[in-house]
PLY file of the C-alpha trace (Angstrom):
ply
format ascii 1.0
element vertex 227
property float x
property float y
property float z
element edge 226
property int vertex1
property int vertex2
end_header
52.30 -10.24 5.98
52.34 -7.30 9.06
49.12 -6.39 10.98
48.80 -2.58 8.28
49.28 -4.84 4.87
47.22 -7.31 6.45
44.24 -4.37 7.39
44.60 -2.68 4.31
43.98 -6.20 1.80
41.08 -7.00 4.55
40.22 -3.13 3.39
41.14 -3.55 -0.54
38.66 -7.12 0.01
35.77 -5.57 1.73
35.15 -1.60 -0.79
35.39 -4.06 -4.22
33.14 -6.67 -2.84
30.08 -3.78 -1.61
31.44 -2.17 -4.82
30.11 -5.04 -7.01
27.03 -5.30 -4.73
26.44 -1.65 -5.29
27.10 -2.33 -9.31
24.71 -5.16 -9.25
21.74 -3.77 -7.77
22.18 -0.38 -10.26
22.49 -3.07 -13.20
19.04 -5.03 -11.59
16.99 -1.35 -11.38
14.28 -1.32 -13.69
13.99 1.80 -15.39
10.83 2.92 -14.25
8.19 3.19 -17.81
6.56 6.43 -18.55
3.96 4.94 -20.38
2.52 2.93 -17.35
-0.76 2.91 -16.02
-1.35 3.41 -12.82
-1.63 -0.10 -11.01
1.13 -1.14 -13.57
3.05 2.01 -11.55
2.17 0.88 -8.08
2.52 -2.58 -8.71
6.70 -2.19 -10.35
7.26 -0.19 -7.43
6.12 -2.85 -5.19
8.25 -5.24 -7.37
11.05 -3.03 -6.72
10.91 -2.36 -3.25
10.26 -6.10 -2.79
13.77 -7.26 -4.48
15.96 -4.27 -2.33
16.16 -1.96 -5.43
13.90 0.77 -4.86
14.61 3.61 -7.14
13.23 6.23 -4.45
11.63 8.39 -7.38
10.90 12.76 -7.12
11.93 12.61 -3.71
14.82 16.01 -5.29
14.03 19.89 -4.40
12.95 19.94 -8.10
10.07 17.60 -7.21
9.36 19.36 -4.20
9.87 22.58 -6.06
7.18 21.91 -8.74
4.62 20.25 -6.74
4.00 23.07 -4.12
2.06 24.63 -5.60
-0.83 21.95 -6.94
-0.49 17.88 -6.77
-1.62 15.50 -9.61
-1.42 12.18 -7.33
-2.34 9.37 -10.05
-3.81 7.41 -7.20
-5.10 6.70 -4.04
-4.33 4.73 -2.05
-6.40 3.83 0.80
-5.53 1.25 3.51
-4.09 0.40 7.50
-2.24 2.81 10.38
0.21 0.22 10.62
3.58 0.80 11.28
5.07 -2.11 8.82
2.44 -0.50 6.05
4.27 3.08 4.69
2.55 2.95 1.16
4.83 5.29 -0.52
7.79 2.57 0.47
6.34 -0.35 -0.63
4.92 1.29 -3.67
8.62 2.70 -3.96
6.75 6.66 -4.53
7.76 10.17 -3.45
6.25 13.47 -3.12
2.99 14.24 -4.81
2.57 10.97 -6.55
0.09 9.01 -4.13
-3.28 10.36 -1.89
-2.62 8.50 1.05
-5.46 7.24 3.84
-4.86 5.69 6.81
-7.32 3.75 9.36
-6.84 1.22 11.86
-7.98 -2.15 9.49
-8.47 0.83 6.47
-12.03 1.36 7.44
-14.00 3.73 5.62
-16.28 5.91 7.27
-18.44 9.28 5.32
-14.65 10.77 6.29
-12.33 8.90 4.70
-14.89 8.14 1.62
-15.35 12.80 1.80
-10.83 11.60 1.28
-11.25 9.74 -1.56
-13.26 11.48 -3.20
-12.07 15.22 -2.97
-9.07 13.55 -4.61
-11.27 12.02 -8.27
-13.24 14.84 -8.20
-10.98 18.09 -7.67
-7.36 15.97 -8.54
-8.27 13.95 -10.83
-6.99 10.45 -9.47
-8.65 7.50 -11.54
-7.32 4.14 -9.58
-8.53 3.78 -5.71
-6.39 0.76 -3.89
-7.90 -0.86 -0.66
-4.91 -2.50 0.62
-4.73 -4.72 4.00
-2.38 -6.12 4.86
-1.05 -9.64 5.95
-1.71 -10.38 9.94
-3.73 -6.98 10.67
-3.83 -6.27 14.32
-6.82 -4.48 13.76
-8.65 -7.49 11.44
-7.16 -9.76 14.30
-8.90 -8.26 17.22
-12.06 -9.39 15.39
-11.38 -12.61 15.19
-9.92 -13.03 18.59
-13.57 -11.57 20.02
-13.66 -10.54 23.69
-14.22 -6.42 24.27
-11.73 -3.66 22.83
-11.03 -0.79 25.23
-12.48 2.51 24.35
-13.31 3.96 20.96
-10.61 0.88 19.79
-14.17 -0.63 20.25
-15.57 1.49 17.16
-13.21 0.01 14.82
-13.63 -3.99 16.25
-16.98 -3.55 15.40
-16.98 -1.82 12.49
-15.41 -4.99 11.59
-17.17 -6.80 12.90
-20.95 -5.29 11.26
-18.87 -5.70 7.84
-20.94 -8.36 5.47
-18.36 -9.77 3.99
-16.14 -10.94 7.01
-19.54 -12.82 8.30
-19.31 -14.98 5.12
-15.81 -16.23 6.33
-17.06 -19.63 8.91
-14.89 -19.61 12.28
-13.10 -22.59 11.99
-12.07 -21.07 8.54
-8.02 -22.14 9.35
-6.86 -19.40 7.59
-9.40 -17.66 9.41
-8.01 -13.81 9.56
-6.35 -13.46 6.45
-9.35 -14.30 5.20
-10.33 -11.75 6.81
-8.29 -9.95 5.90
-9.10 -10.53 2.64
-13.46 -9.99 2.89
-12.20 -6.24 4.62
-10.09 -5.12 1.32
-13.72 -6.19 -0.27
-15.93 -4.91 1.77
-13.79 -1.36 0.96
-14.04 -1.71 -1.92
-17.92 -2.40 -2.05
-18.13 0.56 -0.36
-16.86 2.57 -2.45
-18.78 1.18 -5.38
-22.00 1.27 -4.14
-22.14 3.95 -1.64
-20.86 7.58 -3.79
-22.31 8.08 -6.04
-19.02 10.49 -7.00
-17.20 7.06 -8.03
-20.16 5.40 -8.73
-20.17 8.00 -11.78
-16.63 7.34 -12.24
-16.38 3.76 -12.86
-19.51 3.85 -14.88
-18.04 6.40 -17.34
-14.48 3.74 -17.65
-12.86 7.30 -15.57
-11.86 4.81 -12.36
-10.19 2.10 -11.16
-10.70 0.37 -7.67
-9.53 -2.76 -6.38
-8.47 -4.54 -3.75
-4.88 -6.02 -2.65
-3.27 -8.06 -0.11
0.42 -7.08 1.44
2.81 -9.27 3.05
4.64 -8.47 5.97
7.44 -11.43 5.48
7.38 -10.59 1.51
7.30 -7.72 0.97
4.92 -7.90 -1.37
1.48 -6.51 -2.75
-0.58 -8.96 -4.78
-3.77 -7.95 -6.26
-7.31 -9.39 -3.98
-10.99 -9.99 -6.77
-12.29 -12.69 -4.53
-11.64 -14.88 -1.64
0 1
1 2
2 3
3 4
4 5
5 6
6 7
7 8
8 9
9 10
10 11
11 12
12 13
13 14
14 15
15 16
16 17
17 18
18 19
19 20
20 21
21 22
22 23
23 24
24 25
25 26
26 27
27 28
28 29
29 30
30 31
31 32
32 33
33 34
34 35
35 36
36 37
37 38
38 39
39 40
40 41
41 42
42 43
43 44
44 45
45 46
46 47
47 48
48 49
49 50
50 51
51 52
52 53
53 54
54 55
55 56
56 57
57 58
58 59
59 60
60 61
61 62
62 63
63 64
64 65
65 66
66 67
67 68
68 69
69 70
70 71
71 72
72 73
73 74
74 75
75 76
76 77
77 78
78 79
79 80
80 81
81 82
82 83
83 84
84 85
85 86
86 87
87 88
88 89
89 90
90 91
91 92
92 93
93 94
94 95
95 96
96 97
97 98
98 99
99 100
100 101
101 102
102 103
103 104
104 105
105 106
106 107
107 108
108 109
109 110
110 111
111 112
112 113
113 114
114 115
115 116
116 117
117 118
118 119
119 120
120 121
121 122
122 123
123 124
124 125
125 126
126 127
127 128
128 129
129 130
130 131
131 132
132 133
133 134
134 135
135 136
136 137
137 138
138 139
139 140
140 141
141 142
142 143
143 144
144 145
145 146
146 147
147 148
148 149
149 150
150 151
151 152
152 153
153 154
154 155
155 156
156 157
157 158
158 159
159 160
160 161
161 162
162 163
163 164
164 165
165 166
166 167
167 168
168 169
169 170
170 171
171 172
172 173
173 174
174 175
175 176
176 177
177 178
178 179
179 180
180 181
181 182
182 183
183 184
184 185
185 186
186 187
187 188
188 189
189 190
190 191
191 192
192 193
193 194
194 195
195 196
196 197
197 198
198 199
199 200
200 201
201 202
202 203
203 204
204 205
205 206
206 207
207 208
208 209
209 210
210 211
211 212
212 213
213 214
214 215
215 216
216 217
217 218
218 219
219 220
220 221
221 222
222 223
223 224
224 225
225 226
């Protein structure tokens, strides 16, 4: 076999394998359920992302034009500013689908609370998710101790003051991850107790507030109800 025919054979084999792989990916991708609840939409989107079969919905020119006059997100996601935790990607959502609030350590102050209230009261969102993540740097800064420089200290001090964080034992073998979960639960408790708007909506069963944790290694989101 000469070099030209050998190269042609390799080229054919490459495209054959690539084609079979893409065909398999297409077949394994589950269609988006139109009647799914907001929480189901997020979790099924994360399942697609984690299994490397995202469908990238709502990224067309038609969608861009559709939302240019108004937004109607189906969920609020409060999460960390960490560059490894982009909610639109890890939940496989597109333009106008999720209302995102990001701060280091997903810390919630009055400004963030007001943003959440706006989405719930004026945009009609009925799901709020507080999303923490594995190996969170802000939480780790608290766990490691020491003095944080500049305004980073404000973030660490805020986490240090969380009652849920204080319940995690200092000799806990999984202290960092348990503090991440405690930090998420603190955010959930804040939303359930510090906002009259959210309290009323939740009391009327018009709003669901949940906590979750993102695994950096597996790409999966799991719900948190307790430590």
